[in-house]
matplotlib code that plots the C-alpha trace (Angstrom):
import matplotlib.pyplot as plt

x = [137.8, 137.0, 140.0, 142.3, 141.1, 141.7, 145.2, 146.0, 144.8, 146.9, 150.0, 149.4, 149.8, 152.8, 154.6, 156.7, 156.6, 152.8, 152.4, 154.6, 152.6, 149.3, 150.8, 151.8, 148.4, 146.6, 149.0, 148.3, 144.5, 144.7, 146.9, 144.5, 141.6, 143.3, 144.3, 140.7, 139.1, 141.7, 143.6, 141.1, 142.9, 146.0, 147.6, 148.8, 150.3, 149.4, 151.9, 151.8, 148.1, 147.4, 146.0, 143.0, 142.7, 139.2, 138.8, 135.9, 132.9, 134.8, 135.8, 139.2, 137.8, 135.3, 138.1, 140.0, 142.8, 144.3, 147.0, 150.5, 152.6, 151.8, 149.1, 150.1, 153.3, 151.3, 151.0, 150.2, 150.4, 147.5, 147.6, 144.6, 143.5, 141.2, 141.2, 144.5, 143.0, 141.2, 143.9, 146.6, 144.6, 143.7, 144.9, 144.3, 141.0, 139.7, 140.9, 140.7, 142.9, 141.5, 143.0, 140.6, 140.9, 138.4, 141.1, 142.2, 141.0, 143.7, 146.8, 149.7, 151.0, 148.6, 148.9, 146.0, 144.6, 144.4, 141.5, 141.4, 138.1, 136.9, 136.0, 132.4, 132.1, 135.2, 135.3, 133.6, 135.3, 138.5, 139.3, 141.7, 143.9, 146.5, 147.4, 150.8, 151.4, 148.5, 149.0, 150.6, 151.8, 150.2, 150.6, 147.6, 147.6, 145.4, 145.7, 146.2, 146.6, 148.6, 149.7, 153.4, 155.0, 157.9, 161.3, 163.3, 167.0, 168.9, 172.5, 175.5, 173.9, 175.2, 174.4, 176.5, 178.4, 176.1, 173.1, 171.6, 170.4, 167.1, 165.6, 164.5, 160.9, 158.5, 157.5, 153.9, 152.5, 150.0, 152.9, 154.4, 152.1, 151.7, 149.1, 150.9, 148.9, 150.2, 150.3, 149.9, 153.1, 155.0, 153.3, 154.3, 157.9, 158.0, 159.7, 160.5, 159.6, 162.4, 162.5, 166.2, 167.5, 171.1, 172.0, 175.8, 176.3, 176.4, 173.1, 172.6, 168.8, 166.0, 165.8, 163.9, 165.2, 163.7, 163.4, 163.7, 161.4, 162.9, 161.1, 163.3, 162.7, 163.6, 167.2, 167.6, 167.3, 165.6, 162.3, 161.2, 158.8, 157.3, 155.4, 153.4, 150.9, 151.8, 149.5, 149.5, 147.5, 144.4, 144.6, 144.0, 147.5, 150.8, 153.3, 155.8, 158.3, 160.0, 162.2, 162.7, 165.9, 165.2, 168.1, 167.4, 168.9, 168.9, 168.6, 168.0, 165.2, 163.5, 160.0, 157.6, 154.2, 151.1, 148.3, 144.9, 142.3, 145.0, 144.3, 146.2, 149.0, 150.0, 149.4, 152.9, 154.7, 153.9, 152.8, 155.7, 155.9, 158.2, 158.5, 159.2, 161.4, 162.9, 164.3, 164.2, 166.0, 164.1, 164.9, 163.4, 164.1, 166.9, 164.8, 162.0, 164.3, 166.2, 163.0, 162.2, 163.4, 161.1, 158.4, 155.2, 152.9, 149.2, 147.4, 146.6, 143.4, 143.7, 140.1, 141.4, 144.1, 143.0, 144.4, 143.8, 144.7, 148.1, 149.7, 148.9, 149.8, 150.4, 151.4, 154.0, 152.9, 155.3, 155.3, 154.5, 157.4, 159.4, 160.3, 160.6, 164.0, 163.7, 160.5, 158.8, 155.1, 153.8, 155.2, 154.0, 153.7, 153.5, 152.3, 154.6, 154.4, 150.7, 151.4, 149.6, 146.7, 143.3, 139.8, 136.8, 133.1, 131.2, 127.9, 128.0, 125.2, 126.7, 126.5, 128.8, 127.9, 130.7, 130.4, 127.1, 125.2, 121.9, 120.4, 120.1, 120.3, 120.9, 117.7, 119.2, 122.5, 125.2, 125.9, 128.8, 131.4, 134.8, 137.8, 141.5, 143.9, 146.1, 144.2, 144.6, 143.2, 140.2, 139.3, 139.0, 136.7, 132.9, 130.3, 130.6, 134.2, 133.0, 131.0, 130.0, 131.1, 128.9, 128.4, 124.8, 125.4, 122.7, 120.3, 116.7, 114.7, 113.7, 115.4, 118.7, 121.4, 124.8, 128.4, 129.9, 133.5, 133.9, 136.1, 137.5, 137.7, 139.8, 142.6, 144.6, 145.9, 142.5, 140.8, 137.7, 137.9, 135.6, 133.0, 129.8, 126.6, 124.4, 120.6, 120.0, 116.9, 117.3, 115.0]
y = [-124.6, -125.1, -127.4, -124.8, -122.1, -124.4, -125.2, -121.5, -120.6, -123.4, -122.3, -118.8, -120.0, -122.0, -118.7, -118.0, -114.2, -114.1, -116.7, -114.5, -111.4, -113.2, -114.6, -111.1, -109.6, -112.5, -112.2, -108.4, -109.0, -111.7, -109.5, -106.6, -108.8, -110.2, -106.6, -105.5, -108.6, -109.8, -106.6, -103.8, -101.5, -99.5, -96.2, -93.3, -89.9, -86.9, -84.1, -80.4, -79.8, -76.0, -74.7, -72.4, -69.5, -68.1, -64.6, -63.2, -62.3, -63.0, -60.8, -60.5, -58.8, -56.8, -55.3, -54.3, -56.9, -59.3, -62.0, -60.6, -62.4, -64.9, -67.4, -69.9, -70.8, -72.8, -76.5, -79.7, -83.5, -85.8, -89.6, -91.6, -95.2, -97.2, -99.6, -99.5, -98.7, -95.7, -94.1, -94.5, -92.2, -89.4, -85.8, -82.3, -82.3, -84.9, -83.4, -79.9, -78.5, -75.4, -73.2, -72.0, -68.3, -68.4, -67.3, -64.2, -61.1, -58.5, -57.9, -60.2, -63.8, -66.6, -70.4, -71.7, -75.2, -77.1, -79.4, -81.9, -82.9, -84.8, -82.6, -82.8, -85.4, -87.3, -91.1, -92.0, -95.3, -93.9, -92.2, -89.4, -90.7, -88.0, -84.4, -82.8, -80.1, -79.7, -75.9, -73.1, -69.7, -66.8, -63.1, -60.7, -57.0, -54.0, -53.0, -49.3, -47.3, -44.1, -41.6, -40.7, -38.0, -39.4, -37.8, -38.0, -38.7, -38.8, -40.1, -39.1, -36.7, -33.3, -31.0, -30.2, -26.9, -23.9, -25.8, -26.4, -29.6, -28.7, -30.7, -34.2, -35.1, -38.1, -38.2, -39.2, -36.8, -39.4, -41.4, -38.4, -39.4, -43.1, -45.1, -47.6, -50.4, -52.8, -53.8, -50.9, -51.7, -51.7, -48.5, -46.6, -47.5, -45.6, -42.2, -41.5, -42.8, -42.4, -42.9, -43.4, -43.4, -44.3, -41.8, -41.5, -39.5, -36.0, -34.9, -32.5, -32.7, -33.7, -37.4, -40.0, -42.9, -45.9, -45.2, -47.7, -47.3, -47.4, -47.1, -45.8, -45.8, -42.9, -44.2, -44.4, -48.2, -49.7, -51.6, -54.7, -53.6, -57.1, -56.1, -53.4, -53.1, -49.9, -48.1, -44.8, -41.8, -42.9, -46.3, -48.1, -49.3, -50.3, -47.5, -47.6, -45.1, -43.0, -40.1, -37.1, -35.1, -31.7, -30.1, -26.4, -23.2, -19.9, -16.5, -12.9, -11.1, -7.7, -7.4, -5.5, -3.8, -4.2, -1.7, -2.0, 0.6, 3.1, 6.4, 6.9, 8.9, 5.8, 3.0, 3.2, 5.1, 3.5, 5.8, 6.6, 4.2, 2.6, -1.1, -2.5, -5.2, -4.4, -7.9, -11.4, -14.7, -17.5, -21.2, -23.8, -26.2, -24.7, -24.6, -22.7, -20.2, -19.4, -18.0, -15.7, -12.1, -10.6, -11.5, -9.6, -8.5, -8.8, -6.0, -2.7, -1.1, 2.6, 3.0, 2.4, 5.0, 8.3, 11.0, 8.8, 5.5, 5.3, 2.3, -1.3, -4.8, -7.0, -10.7, -12.3, -14.2, -17.1, -19.5, -23.1, -25.0, -21.9, -21.2, -17.9, -18.2, -14.9, -15.9, -12.7, -13.1, -9.6, -6.5, -3.0, -0.7, 3.0, 5.4, 8.5, 11.9, 12.7, 15.7, 18.0, 15.5, 15.8, 14.3, 16.2, 15.1, 15.5, 14.5, 12.4, 12.8, 11.3, 7.6, 5.6, 2.0, -0.4, -2.1, -0.1, -3.3, -1.6, 1.9, 3.2, 6.4, 7.2, 7.2, 9.8, 11.5, 9.6, 11.8, 12.3, 10.6, 11.1, 11.7, 11.8, 14.0, 17.1, 19.9, 22.4, 19.8, 19.0, 22.6, 23.1, 20.0, 20.0, 17.4, 17.8, 16.5, 13.2, 10.2, 6.8, 3.8, 0.7, -2.8, -3.8, -7.0, -9.6, -7.2, -6.8, -3.6, -1.8, -0.4, -1.9, -1.1, -1.8, -1.2, 2.1, 3.2, 6.9, 8.4, 11.9, 13.4, 16.5, 15.0, 11.7, 11.8, 11.6, 8.5, 7.5, 6.7, 3.8, 1.9, 3.2, 2.0, 3.6, 3.3, 2.9, 2.5, 0.3, 1.3]
z = [186.3, 190.0, 190.4, 188.9, 191.3, 194.3, 193.1, 192.7, 196.2, 197.7, 195.8, 197.1, 200.7, 199.7, 199.0, 202.2, 202.0, 201.7, 204.5, 206.7, 206.1, 206.8, 210.0, 211.3, 210.5, 212.3, 215.3, 215.6, 215.5, 218.1, 220.4, 220.0, 220.8, 223.9, 225.0, 224.9, 226.4, 228.8, 229.9, 230.1, 232.6, 231.8, 233.0, 230.9, 231.8, 229.6, 229.9, 228.8, 229.4, 229.4, 232.7, 232.4, 234.8, 234.3, 235.7, 233.6, 235.8, 239.0, 241.9, 240.3, 237.1, 239.0, 241.1, 238.0, 238.4, 236.0, 235.8, 235.6, 233.1, 230.3, 231.5, 228.7, 230.6, 233.2, 232.3, 234.2, 233.8, 234.4, 234.9, 233.8, 234.1, 231.8, 228.9, 227.1, 223.8, 225.4, 227.6, 225.0, 222.7, 225.2, 224.7, 225.9, 224.0, 226.5, 229.8, 231.1, 233.9, 235.7, 238.5, 241.2, 242.1, 245.0, 247.4, 245.4, 247.3, 246.5, 244.5, 245.2, 244.4, 245.3, 245.3, 243.2, 243.5, 240.2, 239.2, 236.3, 234.7, 231.7, 228.8, 227.5, 224.8, 225.9, 226.4, 229.7, 230.5, 232.1, 235.4, 236.4, 239.2, 239.7, 238.8, 238.9, 240.1, 242.4, 242.7, 240.8, 242.0, 240.0, 240.5, 240.3, 240.3, 239.5, 235.8, 235.0, 231.8, 231.9, 229.3, 228.9, 226.7, 224.7, 225.1, 221.9, 221.6, 218.3, 218.9, 216.9, 214.4, 213.1, 210.3, 207.2, 207.3, 206.9, 208.1, 211.6, 213.2, 215.0, 217.8, 216.7, 217.1, 216.7, 213.0, 213.7, 216.3, 217.3, 218.8, 220.7, 223.6, 224.4, 226.3, 228.6, 230.2, 232.8, 236.5, 238.8, 240.6, 237.2, 235.9, 239.0, 238.4, 235.0, 235.4, 231.7, 228.3, 225.7, 221.9, 220.9, 217.3, 216.4, 213.6, 213.8, 210.6, 209.1, 207.5, 204.6, 204.7, 207.0, 207.5, 209.6, 211.6, 213.4, 217.1, 220.0, 223.0, 226.5, 229.8, 232.7, 236.4, 238.7, 238.9, 235.1, 235.1, 232.0, 232.6, 230.7, 228.0, 228.0, 231.2, 229.3, 226.5, 224.5, 222.1, 220.4, 221.6, 219.7, 221.5, 218.2, 217.2, 218.5, 217.9, 215.1, 216.4, 213.7, 214.7, 212.4, 212.6, 210.9, 209.1, 208.7, 207.4, 209.4, 208.0, 209.2, 207.2, 207.6, 209.0, 206.8, 207.8, 205.6, 205.1, 203.5, 202.4, 201.9, 200.0, 196.7, 198.3, 200.4, 197.9, 196.4, 199.1, 202.5, 205.3, 207.7, 210.6, 213.2, 213.9, 217.4, 215.7, 212.3, 211.5, 212.8, 212.6, 210.9, 210.4, 208.1, 205.2, 203.1, 199.9, 201.7, 203.6, 200.3, 198.8, 201.8, 201.6, 204.2, 206.8, 206.6, 209.4, 209.7, 207.9, 209.4, 208.1, 207.3, 208.5, 212.1, 211.9, 213.6, 215.8, 218.9, 217.4, 215.8, 217.5, 216.4, 217.7, 214.7, 214.3, 212.1, 209.0, 208.8, 205.8, 206.6, 208.1, 209.0, 212.6, 214.5, 216.2, 218.0, 219.8, 218.7, 219.3, 218.2, 216.7, 217.6, 214.6, 215.4, 212.7, 212.3, 210.6, 211.4, 213.6, 211.1, 210.5, 212.1, 211.9, 210.6, 210.0, 206.7, 205.1, 201.9, 199.4, 196.2, 195.3, 192.9, 192.1, 191.4, 188.0, 187.4, 187.6, 188.6, 188.9, 192.4, 194.5, 198.2, 200.2, 202.5, 203.2, 205.1, 208.0, 210.4, 208.2, 209.8, 207.6, 208.5, 206.6, 206.7, 208.5, 205.7, 203.2, 205.3, 205.8, 202.0, 201.5, 201.4, 200.7, 196.9, 197.1, 198.6, 197.4, 198.7, 196.7, 197.0, 195.4, 194.6, 192.5, 193.2, 194.9, 193.8, 193.5, 196.7, 199.8, 201.0, 203.6, 202.2, 203.1, 201.8, 201.1, 201.3, 198.5, 198.4, 194.9, 195.7, 197.8, 197.7, 201.3, 203.0, 204.3, 206.2, 209.9, 210.9, 208.7, 207.3, 205.6, 203.0, 202.6, 198.9, 196.7, 193.7, 190.9]

ax = plt.figure().add_subplot(projection="3d")
ax.plot(x, y, z, "-o")
ax.set_aspect("equal")
plt.show()
């Protein structure tokens, strides 16, 4: 058996292909050994090493300055010497290149000296013999943040016949004002911030379009946005500018006064009055405007109408999303037809409880209750024609002070002037 193994091994080496492979492997091993033992020194140039420009906790950062531009564009080449098997395998993980900023004292462009050093943990048996370039030019400036309101431009849009294209606006109000951060010299160049949308079509309904930001200087020249960091007003996100072009419908509608706490005579037939503005032009989404037949005013309380107080400033109550195109801020309402009306004082002794939830009585007469009405009607009234209406729900037994509404039994065109309370005893 041993003789057979010996014959097989010898035949294996008689195979030319196998003998050739073995020879190559042996030759490489011998060359590697000679390279290590006989030729220990070799040079190698490592290119494209990133240059670090540390500014944290330096005079530069303390003064509020920073590097202008992209620091990653600065690279260097380092030539090293050492054993061939070492230097041939070196990379940026083994060598650091750092720029010194010790000479930076103010804004401007500085020539910074570069230094190359071995990284911690790198092979120790090589040396750095040259560095290229030896300096780099870097610009420093004070970094400011300033807010700008965005001016909106929608280009080439118009409304379908019968509709109106209103002023376009930034869809997200949080992006209507932007925070812009950059070099002070660049920030000071900004004269206007624009958001521009290319629409170029006829619109039948409100629509939104993507807007492009543009920074202009005082001469209208565009500035490079790459020089700035732009965030929305909350400072949390980069703005996604969308521009809304509102397509509205216009309509003239009457203005209507409103009254509360009116006596029966004026519940169905409104008290005579004059309006400073009888109608107004409104604008809004077509589906909303089509449903509007009038614009109501804020309510006028009859308890405030008296001989000396017959003119009221009211405000318009506009539905959500509807605009006041006439710029009317308030409407004066003047009560009319009260020439024969007067004010007279009475005492009220009767009590009526709404819903009859409990049993109660007035602790004392409500005195000096002023009523407004036709003079002839008031002259015929006395205390027996009046009562105080109160709500006592949820109150416990004992003495309470509650709001009271004064009601006249004998006349439907009389109302209380002012507000009153009643002292009641709940049994």
